[in-house]
Wavefront OBJ file of the C-alpha trace (Angstrom):
o trace
v -0.025 -0.085 -0.122
v 1.024 3.447 -0.828
v 1.639 5.826 2.279
v -0.207 8.446 0.300
v -3.374 6.209 0.755
v -5.827 6.029 3.740
v -8.218 3.607 5.053
v -11.951 5.014 4.301
v -14.096 4.465 7.721
v -17.439 2.429 6.843
v -19.943 0.265 8.198
v -18.387 -2.547 5.739
v -15.468 -4.700 7.254
v -14.443 -4.912 3.791
v -13.705 -1.590 3.053
v -10.505 -0.740 0.915
v -7.829 1.861 0.954
v -7.916 4.704 -1.322
v -5.428 7.716 -2.326
v -5.396 10.499 -0.186
v -5.342 13.889 -2.107
v -2.493 16.000 -1.109
v -3.696 19.128 0.436
v -2.481 22.972 -0.362
v -0.430 24.230 2.567
v -1.272 27.797 3.905
v 1.213 29.995 4.838
v 0.205 29.057 8.384
v 0.826 25.483 7.604
v 4.222 26.432 5.913
v 5.313 28.268 8.822
v 4.128 25.271 11.049
v 6.558 23.070 9.130
v 9.227 25.711 9.308
v 9.296 25.877 12.825
v 9.428 21.743 13.314
v 12.373 21.931 11.234
v 13.979 24.752 13.383
v 12.970 22.384 16.629
v 12.683 24.312 19.920
v 13.958 27.468 18.739
v 14.058 30.611 20.427
v 12.501 32.219 17.424
v 9.332 30.024 17.677
v 8.999 31.108 21.327
v 9.389 34.766 20.434
v 7.100 34.822 17.162
v 4.234 32.394 18.722
v 4.097 32.225 22.153
v 0.501 33.110 23.026
v -1.276 32.696 19.912
v -0.239 31.579 16.575
v 0.814 34.534 14.149
v 0.897 35.224 10.664
v 4.178 34.732 9.039
v 6.684 37.192 10.099
v 7.419 38.161 6.454
v 3.644 39.095 6.218
v 4.432 41.706 8.939
v 7.303 43.386 7.024
v 9.767 42.168 10.200
v 13.268 40.457 9.436
v 15.139 38.310 11.861
v 17.165 41.585 12.984
v 14.425 43.820 13.512
v 12.775 41.392 15.820
v 15.965 40.636 17.818
v 16.218 44.436 18.119
v 12.542 45.040 19.099
v 13.490 41.967 21.984
v 16.857 43.995 23.211
v 14.985 47.102 23.678
v 13.031 46.173 26.495
v 13.519 47.391 29.697
v 14.806 44.458 31.956
v 12.998 46.040 35.146
v 9.624 44.939 34.640
v 7.661 45.451 37.950
v 4.343 44.809 38.547
v 2.206 47.778 39.870
v 0.122 48.023 42.864
v -3.015 45.949 42.576
v -5.966 47.985 42.574
v -8.502 46.531 45.961
v -11.067 47.454 47.769
v -11.020 49.823 50.688
v -13.047 49.551 53.903
v -14.390 52.402 55.962
v -15.157 51.960 59.411
v -16.538 53.813 62.120
v -14.951 54.975 65.484
v -16.195 51.324 67.036
v -14.697 49.489 63.953
v -17.940 48.492 62.542
v -17.905 48.638 58.658
v -19.367 52.011 57.042
v -18.748 50.835 53.145
v -16.650 49.109 51.003
v -15.506 51.247 48.014
v -13.533 50.334 45.291
v -12.272 50.811 41.513
v -11.369 47.159 41.333
v -13.185 44.542 43.607
v -10.181 42.960 44.447
v -8.672 41.761 47.927
v -5.247 40.636 47.417
v -4.336 37.626 49.522
v -1.206 35.166 50.353
v -0.858 31.669 48.917
v -1.808 30.018 52.393
v -5.102 31.739 52.154
v -6.123 30.049 48.535
v -7.647 26.779 48.667
v -4.914 24.042 46.925
v -7.927 23.177 44.944
v -8.252 26.435 43.298
v -4.665 26.705 42.561
v -4.399 22.997 41.185
v -7.371 23.811 39.359
v -6.422 26.912 37.635
v -3.108 25.450 36.295
v -4.697 22.099 35.191
v -7.100 24.235 32.957
v -4.995 27.161 31.976
v -1.404 25.685 31.446
v -1.284 22.028 32.786
v 2.601 22.106 32.112
v 3.139 25.249 34.174
v 5.602 23.537 36.379
v 7.591 21.836 34.230
v 8.385 24.597 31.167
v 9.924 28.108 31.578
v 8.526 31.194 30.403
v 7.478 29.668 27.126
v 5.962 26.766 26.604
v 7.438 25.407 23.338
v 5.960 21.649 23.184
v 2.841 24.038 23.547
v 3.674 26.018 20.818
v 4.513 23.312 18.444
v 1.069 21.902 19.132
v -0.850 24.702 18.672
v 1.086 25.507 15.363
v 0.237 21.917 14.282
v -3.192 22.492 15.310
v -3.717 25.848 13.174
v -1.350 24.800 10.359
v -4.217 21.858 10.033
v -7.095 23.821 10.274
v -5.747 26.880 8.285
v -6.875 29.407 11.031
v -6.084 30.248 14.726
v -8.114 27.679 16.656
v -5.724 27.427 19.470
v -3.081 29.390 21.505
v -0.116 28.633 23.423
v 0.521 31.348 26.045
v 1.727 29.932 29.235
v 0.372 31.245 32.483
v 3.194 33.572 33.211
v 2.415 35.264 29.900
v -1.328 35.489 30.429
v -0.277 37.197 33.887
v 1.897 39.842 32.194
v -1.275 40.491 29.978
v -2.964 41.170 32.813
v -0.728 43.247 34.375
v -0.187 45.796 31.555
v -4.420 45.861 31.385
v -4.360 46.664 34.795
v -1.886 49.257 34.778
v -4.188 50.782 31.642
v -6.714 51.143 34.731
v -9.989 52.724 33.303
v -8.099 54.092 29.876
v -10.206 51.923 27.314
v -7.547 53.078 24.751
v -5.110 51.835 26.708
v -6.977 48.368 27.683
v -7.093 47.823 23.883
v -3.644 48.664 23.171
v -2.397 46.074 26.034
v -4.882 43.621 24.459
v -4.057 43.773 20.941
v -2.156 40.789 19.231
v 0.567 42.179 17.589
v 3.805 40.832 17.175
v 5.629 43.735 19.115
v 3.205 43.211 21.782
v 4.045 39.191 22.096
v 7.750 40.141 22.285
v 7.147 42.627 25.208
v 4.755 39.775 27.036
v 7.488 37.420 26.524
v 10.511 39.435 27.632
v 8.734 40.225 30.948
v 7.594 36.649 31.118
v 10.950 35.603 30.998
v 12.275 37.988 33.722
v 9.440 37.064 35.886
v 10.279 33.489 35.544
v 13.984 34.732 36.818
v 12.894 36.569 39.685
v 9.902 34.625 41.009
v 9.211 31.199 41.968
v 6.344 29.413 40.211
v 4.118 29.416 43.048
v 4.390 33.146 43.599
v 3.549 33.749 39.921
v 0.594 31.585 40.507
v -0.280 33.420 43.554
v 0.196 36.713 41.608
v -2.131 35.839 38.619
v -4.974 34.493 41.012
v -4.945 37.766 42.658
v -5.029 39.481 39.276
v -7.396 37.783 36.987
v -11.034 38.789 36.544
v -13.755 36.203 37.089
v -16.921 38.320 36.347
v -19.524 40.303 37.802
v -16.913 43.003 38.903
v -14.607 40.587 40.918
v -11.237 40.758 40.657
v -8.961 38.249 41.981
v -9.965 35.007 43.548
v -10.939 36.329 46.905
v -13.509 38.495 45.918
v -14.753 36.048 42.995
v -15.355 33.682 46.203
v -17.296 35.895 47.857
v -18.943 37.236 44.830
v -20.544 33.709 43.773
v -20.141 31.493 46.934
v -19.990 33.794 50.039
v -17.031 32.449 51.286
v -13.302 32.925 51.562
v -11.248 31.432 48.970
v -9.525 29.288 51.459
v -12.889 27.192 51.991
v -13.296 26.364 48.191
v -14.763 23.094 47.226
v -13.479 21.110 44.553
v -17.015 21.782 42.404
v -16.554 25.369 43.395
v -12.821 26.050 42.605
v -13.463 24.294 39.258
v -16.391 26.515 38.318
v -14.414 29.665 39.498
v -11.154 28.059 37.580
v -13.158 27.661 34.466
v -14.375 31.185 34.089
v -11.241 32.916 33.625
v -11.138 31.779 29.962
v -14.854 33.918 29.453
v -16.487 35.310 32.198
v -19.361 36.140 30.168
v -19.831 32.938 28.070
v -19.616 30.793 31.213
v -21.581 33.233 33.575
v -23.248 30.944 36.282
v -26.003 33.603 36.753
v -26.886 34.040 33.059
v -25.646 30.489 31.568
v -25.850 28.308 34.262
v -25.707 25.113 32.010
v -22.648 26.505 30.068
v -21.006 27.140 33.317
v -21.794 23.730 34.800
v -20.378 22.262 31.554
v -17.274 24.238 31.963
v -16.881 23.275 35.502
v -16.969 19.637 34.650
v -14.293 20.249 31.691
v -12.199 21.448 34.630
v -12.521 18.671 36.833
v -11.885 16.068 33.922
v -8.654 18.036 33.539
v -7.915 17.669 37.049
v -8.485 13.730 36.794
v -6.408 13.617 33.468
v -3.522 15.173 35.449
v -3.817 12.650 38.414
v -4.804 15.609 41.124
v -8.259 14.240 41.859
v -9.840 10.594 41.723
v -12.330 9.136 39.363
v -14.573 8.847 42.272
v -13.904 12.466 43.477
v -14.650 13.793 40.113
v -18.005 11.764 39.548
v -19.196 13.015 43.220
v -18.017 17.122 42.168
v -19.681 16.808 38.905
v -22.925 15.390 40.466
v -23.190 18.401 42.524
v -25.433 21.490 41.349
v -23.352 25.018 40.927
v -24.516 25.942 44.406
v -24.451 29.609 44.125
v -24.731 31.551 47.122
v -23.993 34.883 44.934
v -23.827 38.542 46.601
v -24.370 41.703 44.439
v -21.439 43.951 44.306
v -21.596 46.138 47.013
v -19.622 49.411 46.105
v -19.458 52.708 47.332
v -21.196 54.996 49.897
v -24.587 53.920 48.431
v -24.064 50.799 50.782
v -23.481 52.207 53.940
v -26.288 51.734 56.355
v -28.060 54.020 59.161
v -27.578 56.899 56.963
v -23.499 56.967 56.863
v -23.696 57.388 52.969
v -22.954 61.309 53.803
v -20.308 60.795 55.920
v -18.715 58.082 53.829
v -18.726 60.486 50.609
v -16.857 63.343 52.781
v -14.205 60.741 54.113
v -13.804 60.259 49.979
v -13.545 63.945 49.679
v -11.008 64.255 52.449
v -8.537 61.549 51.112
v -8.771 63.331 47.609
v -8.423 66.682 48.890
v -6.095 66.794 51.883
v -2.395 67.183 50.841
v -0.993 64.798 53.354
v -2.566 61.974 50.816
v -0.251 63.087 48.062
v 1.132 66.785 46.870
v -0.952 66.622 43.923
v -4.257 65.858 43.050
v -3.443 63.081 40.565
v -1.671 61.356 43.360
v -4.406 61.742 45.862
v -6.687 60.303 43.269
v -4.110 57.210 42.338
v -4.065 56.506 46.284
v -8.065 56.429 46.303
v -8.309 54.505 43.109
v -5.453 51.953 44.223
v -7.416 51.336 47.049
v -6.532 48.440 49.879
v -6.980 50.867 52.673
v -8.314 50.443 56.159
v -10.074 53.717 56.701
v -10.738 54.304 60.502
v -12.823 57.058 61.230
v -14.219 59.314 63.878
v -17.993 58.883 63.181
v -19.594 57.485 66.469
v -22.481 54.710 65.480
v -24.518 55.786 68.778
v -24.496 59.739 67.994
v -25.117 58.548 64.299
v -27.989 56.850 65.094
v -29.393 59.538 67.156
v -28.845 62.288 64.539
v -30.472 60.117 61.804
v -33.285 59.387 63.845
v -33.989 63.029 64.805
v -33.938 64.296 61.189
v -35.950 61.272 59.768
v -38.529 61.205 62.607
v -39.265 65.397 62.407
v -38.940 65.795 58.972
v -40.301 63.024 56.187
v -38.504 62.210 53.315
v -41.314 63.667 51.206
v -41.468 67.164 52.763
v -40.997 70.057 50.878
v -38.018 70.793 53.141
v -35.210 68.608 54.571
v -33.086 68.612 57.573
v -29.423 67.950 58.612
v -27.665 67.407 61.630
v -23.762 67.503 62.245
v -22.295 66.517 65.746
v -18.631 67.438 66.703
v -16.796 66.927 69.682
v -15.443 70.044 71.365
v -11.822 70.151 71.782
v -10.591 67.616 69.225
v -12.569 68.794 66.095
v -13.732 65.072 65.573
v -17.090 64.512 63.593
v -19.416 62.124 65.441
v -22.094 62.346 63.529
v -23.457 63.517 59.910
v -27.129 62.829 59.151
v -29.955 64.149 56.852
v -33.389 63.603 55.977
v -33.076 62.722 52.311
v -31.302 59.424 51.896
v -27.799 59.255 50.104
v -28.630 57.775 46.405
v -29.148 58.465 42.734
v -33.014 58.258 42.398
v -34.690 61.597 42.436
v -38.035 59.823 42.229
v -37.321 58.435 45.849
v -36.086 61.852 47.170
v -32.368 60.515 47.145
v -29.451 62.847 46.402
v -25.685 62.933 46.767
v -25.579 66.464 47.827
v -24.429 66.663 51.522
v -26.253 69.639 53.144
v -24.287 69.208 56.093
v -20.841 70.354 54.493
v -19.535 73.085 51.874
v -19.429 72.524 48.251
v -15.876 71.716 48.006
v -16.454 68.640 50.108
v -19.541 67.200 48.318
v -22.151 69.625 49.617
v -24.417 72.389 47.837
v -24.075 75.975 48.308
v -25.038 76.318 51.725
v -27.768 77.953 53.840
v -28.039 81.724 55.372
v -27.708 80.821 59.059
v -29.628 83.884 60.327
v -29.215 84.901 64.121
v -26.948 81.540 64.669
v -24.130 84.112 63.165
v -25.033 86.408 66.724
v -22.334 84.903 68.736
v -19.847 85.308 66.186
v -20.429 89.383 66.267
v -20.409 89.075 70.065
v -17.067 87.197 70.360
v -15.455 89.892 68.014
v -16.805 92.510 70.179
v -15.489 90.835 73.693
v -12.030 90.410 71.856
v -12.323 94.196 71.136
v -12.638 95.146 74.422
v -16.406 95.845 74.361
v -17.809 94.652 77.788
v -20.444 92.229 78.395
v -22.840 94.670 80.237
v -22.875 96.854 76.966
v -25.946 98.354 76.461
v -27.169 100.013 72.874
v -30.461 101.610 71.982
v -31.559 98.852 69.626
v -34.546 100.392 68.192
v -37.030 98.643 66.433
v -36.158 99.443 63.401
v -33.171 101.443 62.369
v -30.978 102.557 58.886
v -27.892 100.483 58.191
v -25.408 102.761 59.860
v -21.759 103.419 58.241
v -19.184 100.839 58.939
v -15.653 100.535 58.790
v -14.126 97.451 57.083
v -10.963 96.121 56.351
v -10.467 98.298 53.229
v -12.584 101.454 54.004
v -15.925 102.484 55.001
v -19.066 101.150 53.801
v -22.001 103.816 53.689
v -25.646 103.171 53.244
v -26.911 104.580 49.948
v -30.321 103.682 50.814
v -31.338 105.475 53.883
v -34.836 106.056 54.837
v -36.064 103.276 52.783
v -37.063 99.705 53.671
v -34.372 98.473 51.841
v -31.858 100.644 53.665
v -32.949 99.607 57.225
v -32.707 96.920 59.532
v -36.181 95.936 61.397
v -36.421 93.625 64.575
v -38.457 90.219 64.382
v -41.224 91.656 66.898
v -42.651 94.937 67.246
v -42.229 94.779 70.872
v -38.582 94.430 70.538
v -37.345 98.105 71.878
v -34.103 98.650 73.689
v -31.883 99.305 75.244
v -30.804 96.034 75.736
v -27.809 94.820 77.134
v -25.748 91.641 75.557
v -27.543 89.092 77.716
v -31.008 90.103 76.978
v -30.213 90.809 73.209
v -28.852 87.302 72.576
v -31.854 85.673 74.445
v -34.322 87.663 72.330
v -32.143 87.528 69.323
v -32.474 91.403 69.014
v -31.101 92.243 65.645
v -30.826 95.933 65.824
v -28.589 95.570 68.882
v -26.102 93.369 66.889
v -25.829 96.026 64.317
v -25.051 98.483 66.715
v -22.289 96.321 67.936
v -20.751 95.606 64.247
v -20.673 99.810 63.899
v -18.799 99.720 67.244
v -16.154 97.415 66.211
v -15.987 97.533 62.252
v -16.895 94.574 59.836
v -13.083 93.860 59.802
v -13.341 92.403 63.152
v -16.352 90.334 62.725
v -14.949 89.025 59.607
v -11.674 88.351 61.171
v -13.215 86.455 63.970
v -15.569 84.221 61.860
v -12.217 83.181 59.938
v -10.924 82.199 63.351
v -13.649 80.093 64.208
v -13.651 78.233 60.945
v -15.488 80.232 58.652
v -12.656 81.428 56.235
v -15.348 81.392 53.137
v -19.305 80.866 52.344
v -20.236 77.145 51.727
v -19.751 77.580 47.876
v -16.163 78.890 48.533
v -16.583 82.684 47.732
v -15.089 85.006 50.056
v -17.081 86.623 53.134
v -18.301 89.952 52.051
v -18.043 92.867 54.652
v -21.791 93.943 54.698
v -23.603 94.994 57.760
v -25.994 91.845 57.104
v -23.057 89.676 57.526
v -23.794 89.578 61.218
v -27.087 88.906 61.198
v -26.314 85.743 59.114
v -27.025 86.302 55.363
v -24.103 84.406 53.973
v -24.233 80.550 53.590
v -22.719 78.122 55.634
v -22.839 74.614 56.464
v -23.922 72.539 59.336
v -20.525 71.301 59.807
v -19.174 74.775 59.850
v -21.645 76.058 62.547
v -21.278 73.198 64.530
v -17.694 73.516 64.756
v -17.946 77.087 65.798
v -20.023 76.275 68.532
v -17.725 73.538 69.712
v -15.190 75.865 69.554
v -17.056 77.903 72.456
v -17.690 74.802 74.331
v -13.967 74.340 74.236
v -13.311 77.325 75.870
v -11.930 79.153 73.152
v -10.096 76.013 71.585
v -10.813 75.625 67.683
v -9.819 72.169 66.371
v -10.052 71.872 62.515
v -12.793 69.303 61.328
v -11.571 65.585 61.682
v -13.014 62.933 59.622
v -10.139 60.168 60.118
v -8.527 58.937 62.731
v -6.066 56.137 61.392
v -5.591 54.560 57.975
v -3.435 51.338 57.326
v -2.768 49.601 54.276
v -4.241 45.462 53.995
v -0.579 44.539 54.842
v -0.333 46.396 58.098
v 1.592 49.531 57.244
v 0.171 53.044 58.596
v -0.700 55.853 55.931
v 0.126 59.219 57.644
v -3.148 61.305 58.215
v -3.135 64.594 59.208
v -3.081 65.302 63.002
v -5.700 67.155 65.033
v -5.053 70.736 64.495
v -6.334 72.867 67.443
v -5.267 76.641 68.582
v -6.480 78.887 70.710
v -8.559 81.100 68.418
v -10.416 83.333 71.320
v -9.296 83.933 75.059
v -10.897 81.553 77.308
v -12.716 84.564 79.123
v -13.990 85.344 76.054
v -15.697 81.905 75.494
v -16.660 81.826 78.960
v -18.886 85.201 78.452
v -20.384 83.673 75.394
v -21.018 80.366 77.243
v -22.879 82.141 79.779
v -24.611 84.319 77.360
v -25.739 81.409 75.416
v -26.798 79.499 78.612
v -29.406 82.573 78.986
v -30.809 81.859 75.639
v -31.494 78.374 76.775
v -33.149 79.304 80.108
v -35.117 82.877 79.503
v -34.588 83.060 76.106
v -35.812 81.772 72.603
v -34.490 78.192 73.320
v -35.818 78.044 76.946
v -38.144 74.961 76.025
v -35.488 73.158 74.528
v -33.655 71.572 77.841
v -32.422 67.931 77.600
v -34.389 65.276 79.597
v -31.432 65.151 82.224
v -31.131 68.449 82.937
v -27.777 68.959 81.803
v -26.075 72.377 81.224
v -26.884 73.235 77.913
v -26.196 76.462 75.719
v -27.457 77.343 72.439
v -28.678 79.845 69.936
v -31.704 79.950 67.011
v -31.565 81.317 63.712
v -33.940 81.936 61.026
v -33.227 83.374 57.480
v -34.946 85.887 55.276
v -38.780 84.696 54.358
v -38.106 81.927 56.614
v -36.398 79.813 53.907
v -34.000 78.363 56.514
v -34.042 77.870 60.269
v -31.185 76.793 62.698
v -30.513 75.428 65.973
v -26.871 75.392 67.116
v -26.206 74.105 70.662
v -23.993 72.387 72.824
v -23.174 70.790 76.092
v -19.616 70.729 77.319
v -18.491 67.692 75.689
v -20.473 67.643 72.449
v -21.807 70.325 69.841
v -24.531 69.967 67.317
v -26.001 72.250 64.700
v -29.507 71.320 62.634
v -30.463 73.209 59.876
v -34.011 72.893 58.237
v -35.304 74.156 55.023
v -35.588 73.782 51.163
v -32.688 72.177 49.817
v -32.589 74.469 46.616
v -33.489 77.974 46.162
v -35.156 77.918 49.574
v -38.847 77.164 50.472
v -40.830 79.791 52.862
v -41.423 77.981 55.930
v -44.823 79.329 56.081
v -48.202 77.833 56.371
v -46.410 74.824 55.812
v -46.623 71.086 57.272
v -43.412 69.124 57.849
v -43.219 65.699 59.166
v -47.147 65.501 59.552
v -47.152 68.817 61.533
v -48.806 72.258 60.572
v -46.798 75.350 61.197
v -48.057 79.035 60.181
v -44.185 80.065 60.539
v -40.960 78.011 61.311
v -38.520 79.464 63.488
v -35.433 78.432 65.036
v -37.063 76.994 68.040
v -40.092 75.613 66.580
v -38.536 73.998 63.471
v -34.626 72.510 64.232
v -35.045 72.937 67.743
v -37.004 70.045 68.609
v -35.041 68.178 66.033
v -31.695 69.036 67.971
v -33.298 68.222 71.397
v -34.263 64.799 69.950
v -30.958 63.815 68.644
v -29.128 65.194 71.638
v -31.294 63.233 73.943
v -30.244 60.070 72.538
v -26.446 61.077 71.865
v -25.571 62.105 75.473
v -27.395 59.432 77.416
v -24.238 57.483 78.025
v -21.883 60.416 78.247
v -20.441 62.182 81.550
v -22.533 65.304 82.385
v -19.989 68.077 82.730
v -20.190 72.063 82.764
v -18.450 74.538 81.255
v -16.870 77.558 83.256
v -19.192 81.014 83.024
v -19.014 84.338 84.625
v -21.255 86.398 86.823
v -22.449 89.176 84.257
v -24.093 91.978 86.452
v -27.431 93.587 84.925
v -26.218 97.261 83.609
v -26.718 100.383 85.377
v -29.993 102.070 85.070
v -29.043 105.100 82.963
v -30.116 106.598 79.741
v -27.732 105.505 77.046
v -26.151 107.946 74.532
v -27.548 108.373 71.142
v -25.202 106.725 68.460
v -25.051 107.627 64.784
v -27.520 105.365 62.316
v -30.125 105.149 65.029
v -33.436 105.874 63.629
v -34.887 108.025 66.336
v -33.653 106.047 69.342
v -30.363 106.783 71.449
v -27.151 104.290 70.735
v -24.216 103.252 72.194
v -23.895 104.009 76.375
v -20.564 105.902 77.580
v -19.361 104.136 80.927
v -16.564 105.329 83.220
v -12.845 103.290 83.118
v -13.160 100.163 84.916
v -17.238 100.248 85.388
v -17.668 97.709 82.235
v -15.770 94.959 83.051
v -17.391 91.207 83.927
v -17.255 90.725 87.368
v -17.107 87.429 89.001
v -18.050 85.386 92.286
v -15.307 83.480 93.236
v -17.521 81.776 95.622
v -19.928 80.324 93.292
v -19.193 76.773 91.810
v -17.190 77.388 88.668
v -16.885 81.302 89.542
v -20.051 81.726 87.138
v -23.055 81.505 88.227
v -25.481 81.577 91.134
v -27.449 78.104 91.927
v -30.970 78.022 90.949
v -32.497 76.404 94.131
v -35.746 75.825 92.148
v -37.348 72.183 92.400
v -36.446 69.670 89.734
v -33.642 71.570 87.913
v -30.342 70.810 88.850
v -29.069 73.520 86.412
v -27.996 77.402 87.569
v -29.672 80.095 86.088
v -27.424 83.302 84.791
v -28.694 86.872 85.000
v -30.474 87.249 81.837
v -33.788 89.093 80.980
v -36.967 87.215 80.077
v -37.754 85.664 76.369
v -40.208 84.971 73.960
v -39.979 83.006 70.842
v -39.463 85.495 68.195
v -36.155 86.112 66.758
v -33.767 87.305 64.069
l 1 2 3 4 5 6 7 8 9 10 11 12 13 14 15 16 17 18 19 20 21 22 23 24 25 26 27 28 29 30 31 32 33 34 35 36 37 38 39 40 41 42 43 44 45 46 47 48 49 50 51 52 53 54 55 56 57 58 59 60 61 62 63 64 65 66 67 68 69 70 71 72 73 74 75 76 77 78 79 80 81 82 83 84 85 86 87 88 89 90 91 92 93 94 95 96 97 98 99 100 101 102 103 104 105 106 107 108 109 110 111 112 113 114 115 116 117 118 119 120 121 122 123 124 125 126 127 128 129 130 131 132 133 134 135 136 137 138 139 140 141 142 143 144 145 146 147 148 149 150 151 152 153 154 155 156 157 158 159 160 161 162 163 164 165 166 167 168 169 170 171 172 173 174 175 176 177 178 179 180 181 182 183 184 185 186 187 188 189 190 191 192 193 194 195 196 197 198 199 200 201 202 203 204 205 206 207 208 209 210 211 212 213 214 215 216 217 218 219 220 221 222 223 224 225 226 227 228 229 230 231 232 233 234 235 236 237 238 239 240 241 242 243 244 245 246 247 248 249 250 251 252 253 254 255 256 257 258 259 260 261 262 263 264 265 266 267 268 269 270 271 272 273 274 275 276 277 278 279 280 281 282 283 284 285 286 287 288 289 290 291 292 293 294 295 296 297 298 299 300 301 302 303 304 305 306 307 308 309 310 311 312 313 314 315 316 317 318 319 320 321 322 323 324 325 326 327 328 329 330 331 332 333 334 335 336 337 338 339 340 341 342 343 344 345 346 347 348 349 350 351 352 353 354 355 356 357 358 359 360 361 362 363 364 365 366 367 368 369 370 371 372 373 374 375 376 377 378 379 380 381 382 383 384 385 386 387 388 389 390 391 392 393 394 395 396 397 398 399 400 401 402 403 404 405 406 407 408 409 410 411 412 413 414 415 416 417 418 419 420 421 422 423 424 425 426 427 428 429 430 431 432 433 434 435 436 437 438 439 440 441 442 443 444 445 446 447 448 449 450 451 452 453 454 455 456 457 458 459 460 461 462 463 464 465 466 467 468 469 470 471 472 473 474 475 476 477 478 479 480 481 482 483 484 485 486 487 488 489 490 491 492 493 494 495 496 497 498 499 500 501 502 503 504 505 506 507 508 509 510 511 512 513 514 515 516 517 518 519 520 521 522 523 524 525 526 527 528 529 530 531 532 533 534 535 536 537 538 539 540 541 542 543 544 545 546 547 548 549 550 551 552 553 554 555 556 557 558 559 560 561 562 563 564 565 566 567 568 569 570 571 572 573 574 575 576 577 578 579 580 581 582 583 584 585 586 587 588 589 590 591 592 593 594 595 596 597 598 599 600 601 602 603 604 605 606 607 608 609 610 611 612 613 614 615 616 617 618 619 620 621 622 623 624 625 626 627 628 629 630 631 632 633 634 635 636 637 638 639 640 641 642 643 644 645 646 647 648 649 650 651 652 653 654 655 656 657 658 659 660 661 662 663 664 665 666 667 668 669 670 671 672 673 674 675 676 677 678 679 680 681 682 683 684 685 686 687 688 689 690 691 692 693 694 695 696 697 698 699 700 701 702 703 704 705 706 707 708 709 710 711 712 713 714 715 716 717 718 719 720 721 722 723 724 725 726 727 728 729 730 731 732 733 734 735 736 737 738 739 740 741 742 743 744 745 746 747 748 749 750 751 752 753 754 755 756 757 758 759 760 761 762 763 764 765 766 767 768 769 770 771
């Protein structure tokens, strides 16, 4: 018989031999014969490792140019740090959210089941432990197969080469053009991958390469690396994978979409069984074990990807987003914005924050119980620890999310625009203690009286750059009224603060100048408006007409509680990497912004607001000492309540999130209001949240001073008052605060009233109206 004959297969046992027709060779087939002839040559490995490529001549490349390309590749191939998920924790170690650009947790080999390591090798590169960077036998086998078919039907990339490709894709990040370039099947790309693979095989053991491969590989459904894949599909760690589970995951790598067990369970199971058969073929499992594994269902316990602040519980999404802004903006995390962005994207961080889960729950309960998510207005509440600046709670009525039909928002009403918030809200009379602090620092005594008429023209005032003059005197626009028709001076500081008398603080501004007020606001943390614009030196500044955020106001009042020590807001207490290294964070930054005696006077005056002023009905259940100030903006479009104990400060804003909602004849939280004031709207929210927040905190008091009532005398008129006298004139030394050393704390006379353990400063009577 001729060797060119072949036997045809028929059902007849007497079949005959027939001549085999000569097949016309394709260029790919000719190349295959050429490589066989050369044997295990380096050129074959260079040209054909990974996939069968067209003939080199078709690419216009000579052997010399190929060698030059090989030699020009750098020797120091280094894998980049793999992007991983970061965990954000509250102050008690509870998980707030997992955030990532790649859902990956890098784990060492001993945290991977031996089954997944074996299965991945058996299905991807069974001779992995026998060959070097290039599997020449595999190359020749692929060439032969492809030559016989006349097309590319089989590749020969080793697991090391596949790892190199994955590294290049990882380095490309979210740049789609760079990703496509990293995946292009070109001769230059293959030469580069081969060079890097050779270098890796020189520097790393096979086990190390396999571990790296299992940590970088994509398994579908946003799961990168075997740990994330194990959690995604089976809700377990990679070390606990069973044989059928390991086989299914190993089979996904070739085509995560085609073998997606959620969308294509039949295909996924067939692929799993193919992997198991490979493990039998390579004598890594027995036939009995394989039979049992193949009989098992897929057994998915799938968990949807949980990424970002939107997954945070208990209303913590906004604080989580604030932490993200801190990392991306604080220079301690990188000198440039690009460096900080890279740190966040790389992930692999354990971020421990200052958020107190008890106080967060208290704030969240308060803003959602008193205001419905469907109401036309919303509420936000921030709590800060005096003396440290730690943000302990950050809550708002509307939930964190992207669906406006569910009243969701990603705008954090608690913070400035630069940190993920909006443009802020007018604080109204919440700003008046800042004016008072500026006046006290300028030498104005706490016994100071002003005429405080019911309405007055805005007076001429000095600024940092020159005088401000009222060009609309005698008109409604050029004048300022008090809230109530009955508010007619003269008043001293205690009574003016308790009643929130507008004209008193306008006359105080006139005496000290707007520059002093602006500088005091800066010292207390109000460097700009919430939108980032500089504070404008206008007379209405002291009445709270420039927009701020609840975090800023809470921190102002925390400074008063800390006896004048200002601390920059702090959200992050510690950051460590997954391998235990500490990442530097910005330390607590505190300074004595105002004198302790100034803060003591402010605390005494604001105690009067809660005991005899606009907030007198908002004391806490346990009767502990509180100081506070109400505030209402123009047209009732925003209402505020900022107050504090000696160890906790909180600020509540209530209003329309966009452009403001006049809170008149309105229903909020199921309750009707003819008008909303700071004491009636946000005040009860503050009281509800603080009652719960301080329940397990020690009861502390702040030092106060005894402020005598002013002497009975007629004040001297001041310029700018509309038909009423202005600033009084006192003799030297007669206008300083007096202390009473025999009283507890040197501050106040005790109040012997039954059931009230608090002491009462000397203040005037009160009413609910405020400016």
